[in-house]
C-alpha positions as CSV (number, residue, x, y, z in Angstrom):
1,M,-29.1,-39.9,58.5
2,S,-26.8,-37.1,58.3
3,K,-23.7,-39.8,57.8
4,I,-25.3,-41.4,55.1
5,V,-25.3,-38.6,53.4
6,L,-21.9,-37.5,53.9
7,L,-21.0,-41.0,52.8
8,I,-23.1,-41.1,50.0
9,L,-21.0,-37.5,48.8
10,F,-18.0,-38.8,49.3
11,F,-18.4,-41.7,47.2
12,T,-19.6,-39.2,44.4
13,V,-16.6,-37.3,44.9
14,V,-14.5,-40.2,44.5
15,N,-15.9,-41.9,41.5
16,F,-15.7,-38.2,39.7
17,L,-11.9,-38.1,40.2
18,D,-11.9,-41.4,38.9
19,A,-13.9,-41.0,35.9
20,A,-11.3,-40.1,33.4
21,P,-7.4,-41.7,33.2
22,S,-5.1,-39.9,35.6
23,W,-3.0,-39.0,32.6
24,F,-6.1,-37.2,31.2
25,R,-6.3,-35.4,35.2
26,N,-2.9,-34.2,35.1
27,P,-1.3,-34.5,31.3
28,N,1.6,-32.5,32.3
29,N,2.8,-35.1,34.4
30,Y,3.1,-37.8,31.3
31,I,5.0,-35.7,28.7
32,D,8.2,-34.1,28.7
33,R,7.3,-30.4,28.8
34,N,10.5,-29.4,27.2
35,V,9.7,-31.6,24.0
36,Y,5.8,-31.5,23.9
37,L,2.7,-28.6,24.8
38,A,0.4,-31.4,25.3
39,G,-3.5,-30.8,25.3
40,V,-6.6,-33.0,26.1
41,G,-9.7,-34.0,25.7
42,Q,-12.8,-36.4,25.9
43,G,-16.1,-36.9,23.9
44,D,-18.6,-39.8,23.0
45,S,-16.0,-40.3,19.7
46,Y,-12.3,-40.5,18.6
47,E,-12.4,-37.7,16.1
48,Q,-14.6,-35.9,19.1
49,A,-12.3,-36.5,21.7
50,R,-8.9,-35.3,19.5
51,T,-10.3,-31.9,18.2
52,R,-11.4,-30.8,21.7
53,A,-7.5,-32.1,22.7
54,Q,-6.0,-29.6,19.2
55,A,-8.6,-27.0,20.4
56,S,-7.0,-27.1,24.1
57,I,-3.3,-26.5,22.8
58,S,-4.7,-23.5,20.3
59,E,-6.4,-22.1,23.9
60,Q,-3.2,-22.6,25.3
61,I,-1.4,-20.2,23.2
62,S,-4.0,-17.6,21.3
63,V,-4.0,-15.1,24.0
64,D,-0.3,-15.2,23.7
65,V,-0.3,-15.1,19.9
66,E,-2.8,-12.0,19.8
67,S,-0.5,-10.5,22.5
68,I,2.8,-10.9,20.2
69,S,1.2,-10.0,17.0
70,T,0.8,-6.5,18.3
71,N,4.1,-5.8,19.9
72,V,5.7,-8.0,16.5
73,M,4.2,-5.4,14.5
74,N,5.1,-2.3,16.1
75,A,8.5,-3.0,16.1
76,Y,9.0,-4.1,12.9
77,F,6.3,-3.1,10.2
78,T,4.6,0.2,9.8
79,L,4.8,0.2,6.2
80,S,1.6,-1.0,5.4
81,G,-1.1,0.6,7.6
82,S,-3.4,-0.4,10.0
83,A,-5.4,-2.6,7.2
84,V,-2.4,-5.3,6.7
85,H,-1.7,-5.4,10.6
86,D,-5.7,-7.0,11.3
87,E,-4.5,-9.2,8.6
88,L,-1.4,-10.5,9.8
89,I,-2.9,-11.0,13.1
90,D,-5.3,-13.1,11.8
91,Q,-2.8,-15.0,9.8
92,S,-0.3,-15.6,13.1
93,R,-3.9,-17.4,13.9
94,T,-4.0,-19.2,11.0
95,Y,-0.7,-20.4,11.4
96,A,-0.8,-21.4,14.9
97,R,-4.5,-23.7,14.3
98,E,-2.5,-25.0,11.3
99,Q,0.3,-26.2,13.2
100,V,-2.2,-27.2,15.8
101,N,-3.5,-29.4,13.5
102,A,-0.6,-31.9,12.5
103,A,-0.1,-32.6,16.8
104,E,0.7,-35.9,17.2
105,I,-1.6,-38.5,19.7
106,L,0.3,-39.3,22.5
107,R,-2.4,-41.2,24.8
108,E,-5.9,-42.0,23.9
109,E,-8.5,-44.8,25.7
110,I,-12.2,-45.5,26.2
111,Y,-13.1,-45.3,30.3
112,N,-16.1,-46.2,31.3
113,G,-17.6,-45.6,27.2
114,I,-16.0,-42.0,27.1
115,H,-12.9,-41.3,24.6
116,Y,-10.1,-39.3,26.0
117,V,-7.2,-38.6,23.9
118,M,-4.0,-36.7,24.5
119,V,-2.4,-34.9,21.5
120,G,1.4,-32.8,22.1
121,L,3.1,-30.7,19.6
122,N,6.3,-30.8,19.1
123,K,8.0,-27.7,20.3
124,V,11.3,-29.1,19.4
125,R,10.5,-30.1,16.1
126,V,8.3,-27.5,15.3
127,L,10.7,-24.4,15.9
128,R,13.3,-26.0,13.9
129,R,11.3,-25.9,10.7
130,I,10.3,-22.6,11.3
131,S,13.7,-21.4,11.6
132,A,14.2,-23.2,9.2
133,E,11.7,-21.6,7.0
134,T,12.4,-18.2,8.6
135,E,16.2,-17.9,7.1
136,E,14.9,-19.0,3.4
137,I,12.6,-16.0,4.0
138,Q,14.8,-13.9,5.0
139,N,17.1,-14.6,2.5
140,G,14.5,-14.0,-0.4
141,I,13.7,-10.3,1.2
142,L,17.6,-9.5,1.1
143,R,17.7,-10.9,-3.0
144,S,14.3,-8.9,-3.9
145,I,16.1,-5.5,-2.1
146,S,18.8,-6.4,-3.7
147,Q,17.5,-7.0,-7.4
148,A,15.4,-3.9,-7.0
149,Q,18.2,-1.4,-6.2
150,E,20.2,-3.0,-9.5
151,F,16.6,-2.3,-11.8
152,T,16.5,1.3,-10.5
153,S,20.3,1.6,-11.6
154,R,18.8,0.3,-15.0
155,N,15.9,2.6,-14.7
156,Q,13.7,-0.5,-14.8
157,I,11.5,1.4,-12.2
158,V,8.5,-0.9,-12.7
159,L,10.1,-3.9,-11.9
160,A,12.0,-2.2,-9.1
161,L,9.0,-1.4,-7.2
162,D,7.6,-4.8,-7.9
163,S,10.6,-6.0,-6.1
164,Y,10.8,-3.7,-3.4
165,H,6.8,-4.3,-3.2
166,E,8.0,-8.2,-3.1
167,S,10.5,-8.3,-0.1
168,V,7.8,-6.0,2.0
169,S,5.3,-9.8,1.4
170,M,8.1,-11.4,2.2
171,L,8.7,-9.2,6.0
172,A,4.7,-9.9,6.8
173,D,5.8,-13.7,6.2
174,I,8.5,-13.1,9.0
175,I,6.3,-11.7,11.4
176,Q,3.9,-14.4,10.9
177,Q,6.4,-17.2,11.4
178,K,8.0,-14.9,14.4
179,V,4.6,-14.1,16.1
180,F,4.5,-18.2,16.6
181,F,7.9,-18.7,17.8
182,D,7.4,-16.3,19.6
183,A,4.5,-17.1,21.5
184,F,5.4,-20.8,21.7
185,S,9.4,-20.8,22.6
186,D,10.9,-19.7,25.4
187,R,12.9,-17.8,23.3
188,I,12.9,-15.3,20.5
189,L,12.9,-16.0,16.6
190,R,16.3,-12.7,15.9
191,I,15.5,-11.3,12.4
192,N,18.4,-10.7,10.5
193,E,19.9,-6.8,11.1
194,N,20.1,-5.8,7.7
195,I,16.6,-6.6,7.4
196,N,15.5,-2.9,8.3
197,E,11.5,-2.1,7.8
198,S,11.8,1.8,7.6
199,R,15.1,1.4,5.3
200,I,12.8,-0.7,2.8
201,R,10.4,2.1,3.6
202,H,12.6,4.5,2.4
203,Y,13.6,3.2,-0.6
204,I,10.2,2.6,-1.8
205,T,9.3,6.4,-1.1
206,T,12.1,7.8,-3.1
207,L,10.9,6.0,-5.6
208,I,7.5,6.3,-5.6
209,N,8.6,10.9,-5.2
210,N,10.5,10.7,-8.6
211,I,7.2,8.9,-10.7
212,R,5.3,12.0,-12.2
213,F,2.4,11.8,-14.1
214,E,0.9,14.3,-16.5
215,V,-2.2,14.6,-18.8
216,V,-1.1,15.1,-22.4
217,N,-4.2,16.3,-24.1
218,D,-5.9,19.3,-24.0
219,T,-8.7,19.0,-20.8
220,E,-9.6,22.5,-20.5
221,N,-13.3,22.4,-21.2
222,L,-13.8,18.8,-20.4
223,S,-17.0,17.4,-19.1
224,L,-19.0,14.1,-18.5
225,R,-22.4,12.8,-19.1
226,G,-23.5,9.7,-17.6
227,R,-20.6,7.4,-18.8
228,Q,-18.9,9.7,-21.7
229,F,-16.5,12.1,-21.3
230,S,-16.8,15.0,-23.9
231,S,-12.8,13.9,-24.9
232,P,-10.7,11.3,-24.5
233,V,-8.5,12.0,-21.6
234,T,-4.6,10.6,-21.5
235,F,-2.0,10.1,-18.7
236,R,1.7,9.8,-19.4
237,A,4.1,8.2,-16.3
238,N,7.5,9.2,-16.1
239,H,10.3,8.7,-13.6
240,I,12.6,10.8,-12.9
241,S,15.7,9.8,-11.9
242,S,19.0,11.4,-9.7
243,D,20.8,12.7,-12.3
244,G,17.1,14.6,-14.1
245,R,16.8,12.2,-17.2
246,S,13.1,11.3,-17.5
247,T,11.8,7.7,-18.5
248,I,8.6,6.8,-19.8
249,L,7.3,4.2,-17.4
250,Q,5.6,0.8,-19.3
251,N,3.8,-1.7,-17.9
252,L,2.4,0.4,-14.6
253,P,-0.3,-0.4,-12.6
254,V,-2.5,2.3,-12.0
255,A,-6.1,3.0,-11.0
256,L,-7.7,6.1,-11.8
257,F,-10.0,8.0,-9.1
258,F,-13.0,10.7,-8.7
259,G,-12.2,12.6,-6.5
260,N,-14.6,11.3,-3.5
261,D,-12.1,7.9,-4.0
262,T,-14.5,6.2,-6.0
263,E,-12.6,3.7,-8.5
264,V,-13.0,4.6,-11.7
265,E,-10.9,2.1,-14.0
266,T,-7.7,0.2,-13.6
267,G,-5.0,-1.2,-16.5
268,I,-1.5,-0.6,-17.4
269,T,0.4,2.1,-19.3
270,N,1.4,1.3,-22.7
271,N,4.2,1.9,-24.4
272,L,4.7,5.0,-24.9
273,G,3.8,5.3,-20.9
274,E,0.1,6.7,-21.4
275,F,-3.0,5.4,-20.2
276,G,-6.6,7.1,-21.2
277,I,-9.6,7.0,-20.5
278,S,-12.9,7.9,-22.5
279,T,-15.9,5.5,-21.2
280,I,-16.6,5.2,-17.4
281,R,-17.6,1.5,-16.2
282,E,-20.5,3.2,-14.6
283,P,-22.8,6.5,-14.9
284,T,-21.6,8.5,-12.2
285,R,-24.0,9.8,-9.0
286,G,-23.6,13.4,-7.1
287,N,-20.9,15.6,-6.9
288,V,-17.5,14.6,-9.1
289,S,-15.8,17.2,-10.6
290,L,-11.9,15.5,-10.4
291,L,-10.3,13.0,-11.8
292,R,-7.0,11.4,-10.2
293,I,-4.6,9.0,-11.4
294,Q,-2.2,6.9,-9.4
295,I,-0.5,3.5,-9.0
296,D,-2.9,0.9,-8.5
297,P,-3.3,0.4,-4.3
298,K,-4.8,-2.9,-4.7
299,R,-1.5,-4.1,-6.9
300,Y,0.8,-2.9,-4.1
301,P,-1.2,-3.6,-0.9
302,Y,1.9,-4.2,1.8
303,I,2.9,-0.7,0.4
304,E,1.6,2.3,2.9
305,R,-1.5,4.1,0.5
306,S,-0.2,7.6,2.0
307,I,3.4,6.4,-0.4
308,L,1.2,5.4,-3.2
309,N,-0.4,8.8,-3.1
310,N,2.9,10.3,-3.6
311,A,2.7,9.9,-7.2
312,R,-0.4,11.0,-8.8
313,A,-1.6,14.3,-11.7
314,E,-5.8,15.2,-11.0
315,V,-7.4,16.7,-14.3
316,N,-11.1,19.0,-13.1
317,F,-14.6,18.4,-15.4
318,S,-17.8,19.5,-15.4
319,A,-20.9,16.5,-14.8
320,T,-24.0,16.6,-15.9
321,P,-26.4,14.5,-13.4
322,F,-28.8,12.0,-14.8
323,Q,-31.9,13.4,-15.3
324,V,-35.6,12.7,-15.5
325,Q,-39.4,13.2,-16.0
326,L,-41.7,12.3,-13.1
327,R,-45.0,11.4,-13.6
328,V,-47.6,9.9,-10.8
329,V,-51.4,9.1,-11.8
330,D,-53.8,7.3,-9.9
331,Q,-56.2,4.6,-11.5
332,S,-58.8,7.7,-12.6
333,G,-55.5,8.5,-14.5
334,N,-54.9,12.0,-12.0
335,V,-52.2,12.7,-10.3
336,N,-51.6,11.3,-6.8
337,N,-49.4,14.2,-5.0
338,A,-49.0,12.5,-2.1
339,A,-47.0,9.3,-4.6
340,Q,-45.4,11.8,-6.9
341,T,-43.7,13.6,-3.6
342,M,-42.8,10.2,-2.4
343,L,-41.0,9.4,-5.4
344,S,-39.6,12.4,-5.8
345,G,-37.7,12.3,-2.5
346,L,-36.6,9.0,-3.5
347,L,-35.4,10.3,-6.7
348,T,-33.5,13.4,-4.5
349,Q,-32.0,10.4,-2.1
350,D,-30.1,9.0,-5.1
351,R,-28.5,12.1,-5.8
352,R,-31.0,12.1,-9.6
353,T,-32.5,15.3,-11.2
354,Q,-35.8,16.5,-12.4
355,H,-36.7,18.1,-15.5
356,A,-39.5,18.7,-18.0
357,N,-37.3,18.1,-20.9
358,A,-35.3,15.1,-19.7
359,P,-35.6,12.0,-22.2
360,V,-36.1,9.2,-19.7
361,I,-39.8,9.6,-17.7
362,V,-40.6,7.6,-14.6
363,L,-44.3,7.0,-14.4
364,G,-45.9,5.7,-11.7
365,T,-49.7,4.1,-11.4
366,L,-51.0,3.7,-8.1
367,E,-53.7,0.9,-7.3
368,W,-55.0,0.3,-4.0
369,S,-57.9,-1.6,-2.1
370,S,-59.8,-1.0,1.4
371,S,-61.1,-3.1,3.6
372,Q,-63.6,-1.9,6.9
373,I,-63.6,-3.3,10.3
374,G,-65.8,-1.2,12.6
375,S,-64.4,2.2,12.6
376,F,-60.9,1.0,11.9
377,T,-60.2,1.7,8.0
378,T,-57.4,-1.1,6.0
379,V,-55.7,0.0,2.8
380,T,-53.3,-2.0,0.4
381,A,-51.8,0.2,-2.1
382,H,-49.3,-0.7,-5.0
383,L,-47.1,1.8,-7.1
384,N,-46.8,0.1,-10.6
385,I,-43.4,2.0,-12.2
386,N,-42.5,1.5,-15.4
387,V,-39.3,4.1,-17.3
388,S,-38.7,4.2,-20.9
389,V,-37.4,6.9,-23.0
390,V,-39.6,9.7,-24.2
391,A,-38.7,9.9,-27.2
392,S,-39.3,5.6,-28.2
393,N,-41.5,4.9,-25.8
394,Q,-39.0,1.9,-25.3
395,I,-39.3,0.1,-21.6
396,L,-36.4,0.6,-19.2
397,G,-37.7,-1.0,-16.5
398,S,-40.1,-1.6,-14.3
399,H,-40.7,-2.6,-10.6
400,R,-44.2,-2.5,-7.9
401,L,-43.7,-0.6,-4.8
402,M,-46.1,-1.7,-2.2
403,G,-47.4,-0.6,1.2
404,S,-50.1,-1.1,4.0
405,A,-51.7,0.7,6.9
406,T,-54.5,1.0,8.9
407,S,-56.4,4.5,10.0
408,S,-58.9,5.3,12.1
409,M,-59.2,8.2,9.9
410,G,-60.7,7.2,7.2
411,E,-60.2,5.5,3.6
412,A,-57.5,8.4,2.4
413,D,-55.5,9.2,5.6
414,A,-55.0,5.1,5.8
415,L,-53.5,5.5,1.7
416,N,-51.8,8.7,2.6
417,I,-49.6,6.5,5.1
418,A,-49.7,3.3,3.2
419,I,-47.7,5.3,0.0
420,G,-45.4,7.0,2.8
421,K,-43.9,3.5,3.8
422,M,-43.1,2.5,0.1
423,S,-40.4,5.5,1.1
424,E,-38.9,2.0,3.1
425,R,-37.7,0.3,-0.1
426,F,-35.7,2.5,-1.3
427,R,-33.0,0.3,-2.2
428,E,-35.6,-1.6,-4.7
429,F,-36.4,1.9,-6.9
430,Q,-32.2,2.6,-6.4
431,L,-31.0,-0.9,-7.9
432,L,-33.9,-0.4,-10.6
433,M,-33.0,3.4,-11.6
434,Q,-29.3,2.4,-11.6
435,K,-30.0,-0.4,-13.9
436,V,-32.3,1.8,-16.2
437,E,-29.3,4.9,-15.9
438,R,-26.7,2.3,-17.5
439,D,-29.4,0.7,-20.4
440,F,-30.3,4.0,-21.2
441,L,-26.6,5.8,-22.1
442,N,-25.6,2.3,-23.3
443,L,-28.3,3.2,-26.0
444,S,-26.9,7.1,-25.9
445,Y,-23.5,6.0,-26.8
């Protein structure tokens, strides 16, 4: 009996080994490894087998792409900081996948009803193309640096900044290709020694350090109520050359931020080098008392934020928060303290304040129903919120909060628990109040 079992196991193993073409089991024996990187796959269809074969190549090089990306980035590219560092690693992986998708079909076969495919990535052809593209990009970088220096000599500072940024972005393209080249080849892709990230960084830092922002108008008693400043705030951008000459900067991309780094506005300076603001896009909440102008970081994503921050100006102002009246009543018209306290907590959480003479009132009407099973009472409560202008009764917004709870201590206890659960719907209430404030301030200004 034992001999029969051993024979069955022997033939099972033999049949398993013969269940695929020999080239599928040992693909490297059927290719020139100096020319191709091979991957194999099997599936119920040709398309599935091909996709799996391509994935096997991607898997072979993915680890190298990951490790080499970090090493190359640290060696060649620090100007943009960690955000672009991570982005470039992702781009390198994407670039590798694109190359793998272009792999050639070297063999395909249907064996015992299963589709088998071998794909090969022609390393010689791919590396030759990368080398040619990299050479072209390097020439572009050197050309952009030369143009930036020429623009600087002519006091065309914005064009110079654009050219330097272009050179840095192209350096990122080179890194992306170098990562794939180094991961895929036994050789190393050399970068022109004249393309030096530290040197480009020095050029950009020097240029930005000589950009000056100044406040044009009087802002000593500046205040902000909602979206409206008490008077327009205007900044002017200048560049100070090495010989002390000042040049106004037209068409400079700028951004305004509050002191907590909330973006307020973006745009470009006018023909006087000025950029002004009198009304902000969204009402401000919380403790903000500083307005800052600087070069727009979104326009120059490959330049480190700390370098861009070297050119900036600030003004202080006083901010008046958006205030409301608050009243919550029950079905009989009596004030419900539990619901009013809960809603007051939501206002505080949203950094809003209450004032008896505020121009807007938040009125809540509490309704509930109850049922009892044995000693347990279940209450379902709804708080209907209407927000309106006190002077005109114009409705600015409405919403309904719901809470449900069960208690063995009676209806009043279950109701209080249900009201407490309404506070979990803070985000809904916050969106309502944002809309209310925006609509009210649009009416007011």
